[in-house]
MARKEKE-382821 format. One record per atom (N, C-alpha, C): residue in one letter; x, z, y. Coordinates in Angstrom, 2 decimals, padded with zeros to 5 digits, always signed. Layout:
BEGIN
res;c1;c3;c2
A;X;Z;Y
...
//
This chain:
BEGIN
res;c1;c3;c2
X;-006.78;-020.00;-004.06
X;-006.08;-018.77;-004.40
X;-005.60;-018.11;-003.11
X;-005.89;-016.79;-002.93
X;-005.50;-016.12;-001.70
X;-003.98;-015.96;-001.58
X;-003.51;-015.90;-000.35
X;-002.09;-015.69;-000.07
X;-001.76;-014.22;-000.29
X;-000.67;-013.96;-001.01
X;-000.22;-012.59;-001.22
X;+000.59;-012.18;+000.01
X;+000.18;-011.09;+000.64
X;+000.84;-010.65;+001.88
X;+001.45;-009.27;+001.75
X;+001.70;-008.83;+000.51
X;+002.34;-007.54;+000.29
X;+003.43;-007.70;-000.77
X;+004.61;-007.18;-000.48
X;+005.70;-007.13;-001.44
X;+006.13;-005.67;-001.54
X;+007.11;-005.39;-002.38
X;+007.56;-004.01;-002.54
X;+009.03;-003.96;-002.89
X;+009.67;-002.90;-002.46
X;+011.06;-002.66;-002.81
X;+011.12;-002.18;-004.27
X;+012.32;-002.17;-004.81
X;+012.51;-001.67;-006.17
X;+012.06;-000.21;-006.28
X;+012.39;+000.60;-005.27
X;+012.00;+002.01;-005.29
X;+010.48;+002.17;-005.32
X;+009.78;+001.37;-004.54
X;+008.31;+001.45;-004.51
X;+007.73;+001.00;-005.85
X;+008.28;-000.05;-006.44
X;+007.79;-000.52;-007.74
X;+008.00;+000.54;-008.82
X;+009.15;+001.18;-008.80
X;+009.42;+002.24;-009.77
X;+008.46;+003.41;-009.58
X;+008.20;+003.79;-008.34
X;+007.28;+004.89;-008.06
X;+005.86;+004.56;-008.53
X;+005.42;+003.34;-008.30
X;+004.08;+002.91;-008.74
X;+003.99;+002.95;-010.26
X;+005.00;+002.43;-010.94
X;+004.99;+002.46;-012.41
X;+004.94;+003.89;-012.92
X;+005.70;+004.79;-012.29
X;+005.73;+006.20;-012.69
X;+004.35;+006.85;-012.47
X;+003.76;+006.64;-011.30
X;+002.44;+007.21;-011.01
X;+001.38;+006.67;-011.97
X;+001.39;+005.37;-012.20
X;+000.39;+004.74;-013.07
X;+000.54;+005.23;-014.51
X;+001.77;+005.33;-014.99
X;+002.00;+005.80;-016.36
X;+001.56;+007.25;-016.51
X;+001.86;+008.07;-015.51
X;+001.49;+009.48;-015.57
X;-000.01;+009.71;-015.55
X;-000.74;+008.80;-014.92
X;-002.20;+008.93;-014.81
X;-002.92;+008.11;-015.87
X;-002.20;+007.22;-016.53
X;-002.84;+006.37;-017.53
X;-003.68;+005.27;-016.92
X;-003.52;+005.03;-015.63
X;-004.29;+004.00;-014.92
X;-003.55;+003.63;-013.64
X;-003.80;+002.42;-013.12
X;-003.14;+002.02;-011.87
X;-003.57;+002.89;-010.68
X;-002.74;+002.86;-009.65
X;-003.11;+003.48;-008.38
X;-003.56;+002.37;-007.44
X;-004.09;+002.73;-006.29
X;-004.49;+001.75;-005.29
X;-004.00;+002.22;-003.93
X;-003.83;+001.27;-003.01
X;-003.35;+001.58;-001.67
X;-004.34;+001.05;-000.64
X;-004.49;+001.81;+000.47
X;-005.32;+001.39;+001.58
X;-004.53;+001.66;+002.85
X;-004.24;+000.59;+003.61
X;-003.50;+000.73;+004.87
X;-004.49;+000.84;+006.00
X;-004.46;+001.99;+006.68
X;-005.38;+002.17;+007.79
X;-004.64;+002.52;+009.08
X;-003.32;+002.70;+009.02
X;-002.55;+003.03;+010.20
X;-001.72;+001.84;+010.64
X;-000.77;+002.06;+011.50
X;+000.06;+000.99;+012.03
X;+001.22;+000.69;+011.08
X;+000.98;-000.17;+010.10
X;+001.99;-000.53;+009.12
X;+003.22;-001.17;+009.72
X;+003.06;-001.82;+010.87
X;+004.22;-002.46;+011.49
X;+005.20;-001.44;+012.01
X;+004.78;-000.21;+012.21
X;+005.66;+000.82;+012.74
X;+006.08;+001.80;+011.65
X;+005.97;+001.41;+010.39
X;+006.34;+002.30;+009.30
X;+005.23;+003.25;+008.93
X;+003.99;+002.78;+008.98
X;+002.85;+003.62;+008.66
X;+002.79;+004.00;+007.19
X;+002.09;+005.07;+006.92
X;+001.93;+005.55;+005.55
X;+000.59;+005.09;+005.01
X;+000.59;+004.25;+003.99
X;-000.69;+003.86;+003.39
X;-001.23;+005.00;+002.55
X;-002.53;+005.06;+002.40
X;-003.13;+006.03;+001.51
X;-002.97;+005.52;+000.09
X;-002.63;+006.40;-000.83
X;-002.45;+006.06;-002.24
X;-003.36;+006.97;-003.07
X;-004.23;+006.35;-003.87
X;-005.18;+007.09;-004.69
X;-005.18;+006.51;-006.11
X;-005.67;+007.29;-007.08
X;-005.92;+006.68;-008.39
X;-006.90;+005.52;-008.20
X;-006.67;+004.41;-008.87
X;-007.51;+003.22;-008.70
X;-008.97;+003.57;-008.95
X;-009.83;+003.15;-008.03
X;-011.25;+003.38;-008.14
X;-011.74;+004.67;-007.51
X;-010.83;+005.51;-007.01
X;-011.23;+006.79;-006.42
X;-011.34;+006.72;-004.89
X;-011.21;+005.54;-004.31
X;-011.40;+005.36;-002.88
X;-012.38;+004.21;-002.72
X;-013.40;+004.40;-001.92
X;-014.44;+003.39;-001.75
X;-013.93;+002.22;-000.92
X;-013.92;+001.05;-001.52
X;-013.54;-000.19;-000.84
X;-014.83;-000.92;-000.47
X;-014.90;-001.36;+000.77
X;-016.11;-002.02;+001.22
X;-015.85;-003.42;+001.73
X;-016.87;-004.06;+002.27
X;-016.73;-005.43;+002.76
X;-015.80;-005.53;+003.97
X;-015.45;-004.40;+004.57
X;-014.55;-004.40;+005.71
X;-013.09;-004.28;+005.32
X;-012.79;-004.30;+004.03
X;-011.41;-004.19;+003.57
X;-010.93;-005.51;+003.00
X;-009.65;-005.83;+003.26
X;-009.04;-007.09;+002.83
X;-007.97;-006.79;+001.79
X;-008.02;-007.46;+000.65
X;-007.01;-007.31;-000.38
X;-005.79;-008.14;+000.01
X;-004.64;-007.46;+000.23
X;-003.40;-008.17;+000.57
X;-002.67;-008.67;-000.68
X;-002.93;-008.05;-001.81
X;-002.28;-008.43;-003.06
X;-002.19;-007.22;-003.97
X;-001.48;-007.40;-005.08
X;-001.27;-006.31;-006.04
X;+000.22;-006.13;-006.29
X;+000.61;-004.88;-006.52
X;+001.99;-004.55;-006.85
X;+001.95;-003.75;-008.14
X;+002.60;-004.24;-009.17
X;+002.62;-003.56;-010.46
X;+001.21;-003.24;-010.95
X;+000.27;-004.17;-010.70
X;-001.11;-003.97;-011.12
X;-001.94;-003.09;-010.21
X;-001.36;-002.65;-009.10
X;-002.05;-001.76;-008.17
X;-002.47;-002.54;-006.92
X;-003.78;-002.59;-006.63
X;-004.25;-003.34;-005.46
X;-003.86;-002.66;-004.15
X;-003.64;-003.47;-003.12
X;-003.27;-002.99;-001.79
X;-004.24;-003.61;-000.78
X;-005.04;-002.76;-000.14
X;-006.04;-003.19;+000.83
X;-005.64;-002.80;+002.24
X;-006.22;-003.52;+003.21
X;-006.05;-003.18;+004.62
X;-007.43;-003.30;+005.29
X;-007.68;-002.45;+006.25
X;-008.93;-002.50;+007.00
X;-009.03;-003.85;+007.72
X;-010.19;-004.48;+007.66
X;-010.38;-005.83;+008.22
X;-010.07;-005.88;+009.72
X;-010.42;-004.82;+010.46
X;-010.15;-004.81;+011.90
X;-008.65;-004.83;+012.18
X;-007.89;-004.04;+011.41
X;-006.43;-004.05;+011.57
X;-005.85;-005.38;+011.15
X;-006.37;-005.92;+010.06
X;-005.89;-007.21;+009.58
X;-006.11;-008.29;+010.65
X;-007.27;-008.27;+011.27
X;-007.58;-009.25;+012.32
X;-006.68;-009.04;+013.54
X;-006.45;-007.79;+013.91
X;-005.63;-007.49;+015.08
X;-004.17;-007.90;+014.88
X;-003.66;-007.75;+013.65
X;-002.26;-008.06;+013.37
X;-002.02;-009.51;+013.02
X;-003.07;-010.25;+012.72
X;-002.88;-011.65;+012.32
X;-002.35;-011.74;+010.90
X;-001.63;-012.78;+010.61
X;-001.15;-013.04;+009.25
X;+000.18;-012.37;+008.97
X;+000.28;-011.08;+009.23
X;+001.51;-010.32;+008.99
X;+001.69;-010.11;+007.49
X;+002.94;-010.18;+007.04
X;+003.29;-009.88;+005.66
X;+003.93;-008.49;+005.65
X;+003.56;-007.68;+004.67
X;+004.02;-006.30;+004.60
X;+004.91;-006.05;+003.39
X;+005.75;-005.01;+003.51
X;+006.56;-004.55;+002.39
X;+006.31;-003.06;+002.20
X;+006.05;-002.68;+000.95
X;+005.86;-001.28;+000.60
X;+007.20;-000.70;+000.17
X;+007.52;+000.48;+000.68
X;+008.78;+001.14;+000.36
X;+008.51;+002.62;+000.14
X;+009.56;+003.36;-000.15
X;+009.48;+004.81;-000.32
X;+010.40;+005.44;+000.71
X;+009.92;+006.49;+001.37
X;+010.71;+007.21;+002.37
X;+010.74;+008.69;+002.01
X;+011.74;+009.41;+002.52
X;+011.81;+010.86;+002.23
X;+010.65;+011.63;+002.84
X;+010.33;+012.76;+002.26
X;+009.28;+013.61;+002.78
X;+008.00;+013.47;+001.98
X;+007.07;+014.36;+002.24
X;+005.81;+014.37;+001.52
X;+004.81;+013.39;+002.09
X;+003.76;+013.11;+001.33
X;+002.72;+012.19;+001.80
X;+001.84;+012.85;+002.85
X;+001.10;+012.02;+003.58
X;+000.16;+012.51;+004.58
X;-001.23;+012.60;+003.96
X;-002.01;+013.53;+004.41
X;-003.40;+013.65;+003.97
X;-003.52;+013.89;+002.48
X;-004.46;+013.20;+001.86
X;-004.73;+013.37;+000.45
X;-004.01;+012.34;-000.40
X;-003.10;+011.60;+000.17
X;-002.39;+010.54;-000.53
X;-001.52;+011.10;-001.64
X;-001.41;+010.36;-002.74
X;-000.51;+010.73;-003.83
X;+000.93;+010.53;-003.37
X;+001.85;+011.40;-003.77
X;+003.26;+011.21;-003.40
X;+003.89;+010.09;-004.21
X;+004.91;+009.47;-003.65
X;+005.64;+008.44;-004.38
X;+006.54;+009.07;-005.42
X;+006.92;+010.29;-005.21
X;+007.79;+011.03;-006.12
X;+007.88;+012.45;-005.61
X;+008.73;+013.24;-006.21
X;+008.82;+014.65;-005.84
X;+009.24;+014.85;-004.40
X;+010.04;+013.96;-003.86
X;+010.52;+014.14;-002.48
X;+010.33;+012.88;-001.65
X;+009.29;+012.13;-001.91
X;+009.09;+010.90;-001.16
X;+007.63;+010.52;-001.01
X;+007.37;+009.63;-000.07
X;+006.04;+009.10;+000.15
X;+006.16;+007.60;+000.38
X;+005.03;+006.89;+000.21
X;+005.02;+005.45;+000.44
X;+004.96;+005.16;+001.92
X;+005.60;+004.08;+002.33
X;+005.58;+003.63;+003.72
X;+005.47;+002.11;+003.73
X;+004.74;+001.59;+004.70
X;+004.54;+000.15;+004.84
X;+005.18;-000.36;+006.10
X;+005.89;-001.47;+005.99
X;+006.52;-002.09;+007.17
X;+006.16;-003.58;+007.18
X;+006.06;-004.15;+008.38
X;+005.84;-005.59;+008.46
X;+007.17;-006.29;+008.21
X;+007.11;-007.46;+007.62
X;+008.33;-008.20;+007.33
X;+008.38;-009.53;+008.07
X;+007.30;-010.30;+008.02
X;+007.27;-011.61;+008.67
X;+005.86;-011.93;+009.13
X;+005.75;-012.93;+009.94
X;+004.45;-013.47;+010.32
X;+004.34;-014.88;+009.76
X;+003.30;-015.12;+009.00
X;+003.09;-016.47;+008.46
X;+002.54;-017.37;+009.56
X;+002.81;-018.65;+009.45
X;+002.30;-019.59;+010.45
X;+001.07;-020.30;+009.95
//
């Protein structure tokens, strides 16, 4: 069984449940930036972003999968991440976490 390397704050879990309920389906996340520095993961309706062999599943939050690019995963090692919500709008084509917030990823610990 794979190690789960993604957790979420209460605010992030509530935002995911709200987005999933509003769309009638789970959302998905793809981390492609520097999550250790408070990077913004991309958030899409589940299945609307192409996942390939170069992506690593870190785990699921509220039924929503969270992937990271394999090169970033390799560069960062066994970092554990936490998904949260921050003020402001989302970047790029990412779904917003709420009317005045976006998702943000931070590193929490390094597994040994």
